N, C-alpha and C positions, 0 to 999 in steps of 0.2 A: 712849703705847704702848697704851692700852686701846682705842683707837678703830682700831688697826692689823686686826684678824680682820676689824671691821665693815666696813672700806674694802674688803680683800681679798674679800670676800663680795658687797659692793655691783659691784666689778668684775668678778668671775666671773659672778654674774647677768645682768649686762650683758652679757656676751660670749654667754652661754649664749643669750640672747633675740637677739642678734644673729645667732647661728649658726643658732638656729629659723627666723629670718627670711630667711636665706641659702638655706636649705634646701628651706624653701617656694618661696621665688622660682626657685631652680634647679628643682625638680619642676615648676612653674607653666612654664615656657620650656622644659623638653624635652616636655611636653604639647602646647606650642603647635607644637614643631620637629617633632614626627611627625605632629601632623593635617595641615602643611603637606606635608610628605613623600608622605601617604595621598593629599592632594587632586594633587600633581604627578606620582605614579606613572602615571597612565595616559597622560600628555602623554610622559612619558619612555618609555614603552611605544609609544605612537603613533609618537613621534619615530624610536626603534628599529625599528618594524614599519610594520604596516597597521594604519590606523584605518576605521572604516567610520560612516557616520552611523545613527539608529535606524531609518530605513526602509529600509536597505540590509542586509539579511541574508544573511550568503555561509554555505553549509551543505554539509557532504559526508557521505556514507556507504560506508565500505569494508567488504564483507562476502567472505570466503574460505571454500569448503568443500571441503574433500578426501572426493571419494565414492567408494564401491566400488558398482559395480552388476553385478548377475547377469546372465546371459542377453543378452547385447549381441552375440553373435553365435550362427549357426545351431546350432553346436554345444554351446551353453549356456555359454560362457566367461564370465568375470567380468572386469571391468576396473576401477581406480582411475584417478581422473581430476580436474584441477582444472578446472572448466567455470563455469557458471552457478552463482552462489549458490543456495543453499537457501531462504533467506528471503528477501532482499531482492536484488532489481537494484542493483549499485553505481551510485551517481549521486553529480551535486554540482549546486549552483545558487545562485540569487540569489530572494530574497521580501522581501516588504516590505509595509507600510501607512502610508500618508500621509494626516495629515491635511488635512481641506479647511476653508473659509470656513464651510461648512455645518456646522450643530451636530450630533455624532453621525454624519456622512458621512465614510467613508474610502475613498482609491482605494487597492485591493490589486493585487498581479501576482506573478506566478510563472514563473520561468526555469530550466527542468530538464533534464540532460543526463545520458545513461545512459552507461557503458564498460565494459567487460570487463575486471577484473584478471589474467587469465590473459595477455592480450596488449597491453592499453592501446588497443586500438581502441574506436571509438565505438558505442554500442548498434545503429546503424543508420547506414549509410552515407549521408554527405552529408546528414545532418540532425542538428543541433549540439543543439538542444533538442527531441528527439524524446520526450520523456517530458512536457512542461510547455510551453506557451507562450501565457498567457493574461494578460488585465487585467480588473478589474472593480471594483464596488464594495461596500462592506457598509455597514451602517447598521441604522436600528432593524427595518427589514422584511426583513432578512437578509442574504445575499450572492447577486451577480449576476454571474456571470462568462463571458468571451467569449473563445474560444481554442480550442487544445487542450489537452485535462484529461481527467482521468477519465471515465467515465459514470457517471451518477446513482445505475443502478442497483448499481452495482458499490460506491459511497462508501455506500448505504443498508444494502446487506446484509452490510457488512464486519463488522457486531457478532456475525454469528452464524456466517460461513463457515469459519470456524477457529479455535483457541481462542487465538491468537496476538496479537490485536487488541483493541482498546479496546472497552469495555462499551457506550457511551451513542453514540445517535445525535448526530453533532455536526458542523461545518464542515470538517471534514479530509477530504483526499483517501486513502480509504483503501486501504492496501496488503495485498493478499492474499499468503499464502505461493503463489506459481506457479512455483517451477522446480523441480517434483517431481513424480511420479507420481500427486500428489493435487490438481493445478494444474487440472484439467478443470471444475471447478464454476465459477472465474472466467469461463468464456466465456457462461455461461447468463446473467450480468450486462454482457454486450458489447453491441455495436452494428457495423451497419454503416455505415463511415465510409470511402469508399473513394477514397484519392488514390494518384498514382504513388509518393508516397517513404512516409509514416508510416501511410496508411490500409490498409484493405483489408477483407476478412470478417474475423470472429473478432476484431475490435480490443476491447479493453479499455477503451481511450480512444478519444475522437472529436474528430475535425478539425473545425473551426468549429463548435464547440458552444456553446450558450447554455445555461448552466446557473443555474438560481435555488433556493437552499436558504434554508431559515427553521425553525433548531431553536434556542427560546428554552431559557432557564437548565433549566425543566422543564416536562414536560407534553407535547402532541402538537408533532409535525415534521413538515414538508412540503417538498415539493421536485418539480421539473419541468424537462424539457431537450428541446431540440430541436437537431439539427446541419445547417446550411445545406449544400446538397452542391457538387458538382464539375460539375454538370450545366449546359449553357449555355443552356437556357430553360426548365427546370422545378424547382420548389423542393421537389416532395415525393419524386421519384424517387431510390432510393440513399439516402433520409434516414432517421432514427430518432428516434422520440417516446418520452419516458418520464415516468412519473409515479411517486410514490414519498411514503410516510408512515411515521412511526414513532412511539412512544411512550418516554420517559425516567420511569420510576418510581424511587425510590430504593435499591431491591433487585433490579429486572428491568429489562429493556428489549426492545423487539420492533420491526419493522419489516417493510415489504411495498413489492415494485414491480411495476409493470407495463410492460413496452415492446413496441414494433411496430417494425418494418422495413417497408419500402415498398421493394420492388427489383423490378428488371425490365433484361433486355436485358445488362447489364455483366457478370453472374456466372452465368447459366444461358445454354445452348445456345439458346434461341429469345427472342424477343423478347416473350411473355407475360409479364404482371404476376405476380409472386407476394409473399406475405408471409411475415414470420416473428414470432413471439411469443413472449415471454417472462414468466413470472411467478414470484413467490416469496415467501414467508412463513417469519419465522422470529425468534429471538430470544435472550437469553439470562438466566441467574438467578443471583446470587451467594447462596449458601447461608451462606456466612461472607465473612469478608474475605479468607479465603485459597483458598476454594472457589468455580469459577465452572463451569457447563455451559450449552454452547450447543448450539442444534438450528435446522435448517431445511430447507425443501422446496424444490424448483425444478421446473417444469413449462414446456416448449417445445414450439413446435409449427411446422412449416414446410411451405408447398408446396414441389413438386416439379414434374418436367415435367408438362404438361399430360396428363391421364388417368392420372396414376400418383399410387400412396396419398400420403398426408401423413406426413412423419416425425414422429414424437412421441417426446417425452425424458421421463424422470422421474427425480429423483433427489434423494436425503436426504443428510443430515449430521449425525451428535452427535459432539462433543468436548468436553473441558473441561482443565480446569487446575488445579493447585494450587501453593499458594506456601509452600513447606517452611519457609525461612526469607527474610531479607531478601536472600541472596546467591544461594538456590537454588530453580528453578522447574519443576516437571515437566508435561508438556502428553499427552494421549492424544485420539485421534481415529479416525472410521471414516465412509466416504462409499460410498454405493452409485449407481451412475447403470446406469439402463435404456435402452435406446434401440430404437426399433421401427419397421420401413420405412423405413430409412437408404439412400439412393441413396450407394453407394460413390463416393469421388472421386478422382480421377488428380491425385494431389500432382507437385510437382516432381521427386522422386526417381524418377517413372515407376512407382510401386507404387498399388495401391488402397487406400485406408483410410476409415474411416467418419469424418467429417469434424467438427471440434467446432462447438457450437452457434453459429447465425450465418456459419460459414464454410460457405456454400452451394456445392459443389464443380461445377467445369466438368462438364457432364453430356453431354457429347456423346458420351465413351465409356465412359459408365455401365456396368459391369458386371453390378450385380444391384443390389435393394433388399433391405436383412437386418436382421437383429435382432442385439443384443449387449448385453453386460453388463462394467461395469469397477466392480471394488469394491477399495478401497483402506482399510487399517488403517494408521496413523502413531502415530510416539511420539517423544517429545524431552526435552531438559533443557536448563534455560539456567543457567550460573553467572555472575552479574553480578560481575564484578570491580571495577566502580567506574561511576559514571554516564557512561553512552555506551558502554560497552565491556563486553562479553559472550562468553563460550566457551560451545560448546553441543555436542550430540551429536546424530541424528538417525537415524531407521529409519522404513521403508514396507515396506511387502508388500503388491504388486497381483496381483490374480486377474482373468483376463479370460474371458469367455463366449460361446458363440456364434462371432460372425463378428469379434469384438474380437481384434485381435494385436499383438502390437508392429510388426510390418510384415510385408510379403511376404517378405525376406528372412531374417527372423528369427522362424518360427511359433511361438514360444513363448506360453503362454497364462498366465506368471508371470514377476513378476520383483522382485527383492529390492534395497533401497537402504540402505547404511549409511555414516555419513559423522560427520566433525568440522569444526567450523567455528570461526572468528573475526570476532567484528563489531564495528565502530566507525562509531557515529553522534555527530557531533560538528557 
């Protein structure tokens, strides 16, 4: 009987040890099951939905702006409407990068289509990939692309054109805020790319473009571009050439470009050749992690009809952004455009206007050569609801001088825009 308690203790210890071993084994098996489920979950999702290889990346951007605009009629009435979004054209597309057998060399491509959210129509009729349709290569010497794409000048000047963009010069195609009254600066970074569907004067993209960019991790950046034209037997007429450079420092960045277009016949009333040139310099500085200031200058000249004055534009922009918190950011900006000796162009609505840069008008019925000014102040806030989704508010005030008017039918010299929007990028 003396051994009974000892035996009971031995039996209890054995059971506890077995129980501990059992629990450890169960924990090990549960961890293994969890690991297997984690590995299997993408396959299960792929079976239920769509799956894409790493070299095929679909994406979509949806941007809705409800905008109130003053002076939309001759008697000064306002209108609230759902039109083109304030920040970005709605788009969807495919892009990718494919490794080759050559070390460090990838084949890259992008196909991008624009649509209108308010009615679902394409951005341009009968042009599915009207925003981007290009293929190219990337490697140690940069990125070389062929097809319809942004102008080189647009991608380099994006770092200072408004406060909503990235700070550094890089390989991205830069999206300027271009659907509001302060969108005109983007045309100074444009080109003449004349085609029946996509191209035409005042384009900020170019057909048949050949674009090279080299933007190393830090230091100097370079770029050059040229677009092959639609002429039957001439490679220079109605084409555009551009060069650009930039510099990325830890807290500041700058860039500059020079663009020249050689035109004749197709866009003016005579067959006399004429040229258009645009140049710009600017940059930004991060005073703190939250505060960024941007500034830039644009200069544009254009030949006009023989014996007529040369059009000369000078434009300036100053803007800034402040990140109040991870979810709230504010933006302010101001731009000035001064145009001298511009030929009034007859537009599709049958009214005479001062054309945008690179939009050389049909001057068969030119009424006059005039001066004008366009000054715009703007403000905005963004609330980042989560990654890729934001709510925003925007405000612009535009003041026109001299021969700048909203239109012949609306002879006002000022306009206010006030809007709220929701933007999703996936």
